[in-house]
C-alpha positions in Angstrom: 45.1 -10.1 10.3 46.5 -13.0 9.1 43.8 -15.9 9.3 40.7 -16.5 7.8 39.0 -16.6 11.4 40.4 -12.7 12.1 39.1 -12.1 9.3 35.5 -13.3 9.6 35.7 -11.5 13.1 36.5 -8.6 11.8 34.0 -8.4 8.5 31.3 -9.1 11.8 32.2 -5.8 13.4 31.8 -3.8 10.4 28.8 -1.8 10.1 25.8 -2.8 7.5 27.0 0.4 5.3 31.0 -0.8 5.7 29.9 -5.0 5.3 27.9 -3.7 2.0 31.2 -1.9 0.1 32.9 -4.5 1.4 30.9 -6.9 -0.4 30.3 -4.3 -3.5 34.2 -4.3 -3.5 34.7 -8.1 -3.3 31.8 -9.2 -6.0 31.5 -6.2 -8.4 28.6 -6.5 -10.6 29.3 -6.2 -14.3 26.4 -4.6 -15.9 24.8 -7.1 -18.5 22.7 -5.9 -21.9 19.2 -5.7 -19.8 21.0 -3.6 -17.0 23.0 -1.2 -20.0 19.2 -0.9 -21.5 17.6 -0.1 -18.0 19.8 3.0 -17.4 19.4 4.3 -20.4 16.4 4.1 -20.5 16.3 5.5 -16.9 18.4 8.6 -18.4 16.1 9.4 -21.3 13.2 9.6 -19.0 11.4 7.1 -20.7 10.8 5.7 -17.5 10.0 8.8 -15.2 6.3 7.9 -15.3 6.8 4.7 -12.8 8.4 7.4 -10.7 5.2 10.1 -11.2 3.0 6.9 -10.3 5.1 5.8 -7.3 5.3 9.1 -5.9 1.5 9.9 -6.1 0.7 6.1 -4.3 2.9 7.4 -1.5 0.8 10.6 -1.4 -2.2 8.6 -1.6 -1.5 5.9 0.3 -2.2 3.3 -2.5 -0.1 0.6 -3.5 -0.3 -1.1 -6.7 2.3 -3.7 -8.0 4.2 -2.9 -10.8 2.7 -5.1 -13.8 -0.3 -2.8 -12.8 1.8 0.5 -13.5 3.0 -0.8 -16.6 -0.1 -2.0 -18.0 -1.6 1.3 -17.7 0.9 2.6 -19.9 
């Protein structure tokens, strides 16, 4: 592949997963303070209540906006 046109054509042939992998390699994300805090909170279990609420909502066939879940806790 030596031209931009050939590269674009090859990208168009990728599966959705391959495309996502390529985009992640080309545009790696850098965690900012917010991302780091969210990861720390999730790892510590601080956000487990959100998972429990979502699982219960799925079982019951109900939906509550995230704001409603956060207001309850």
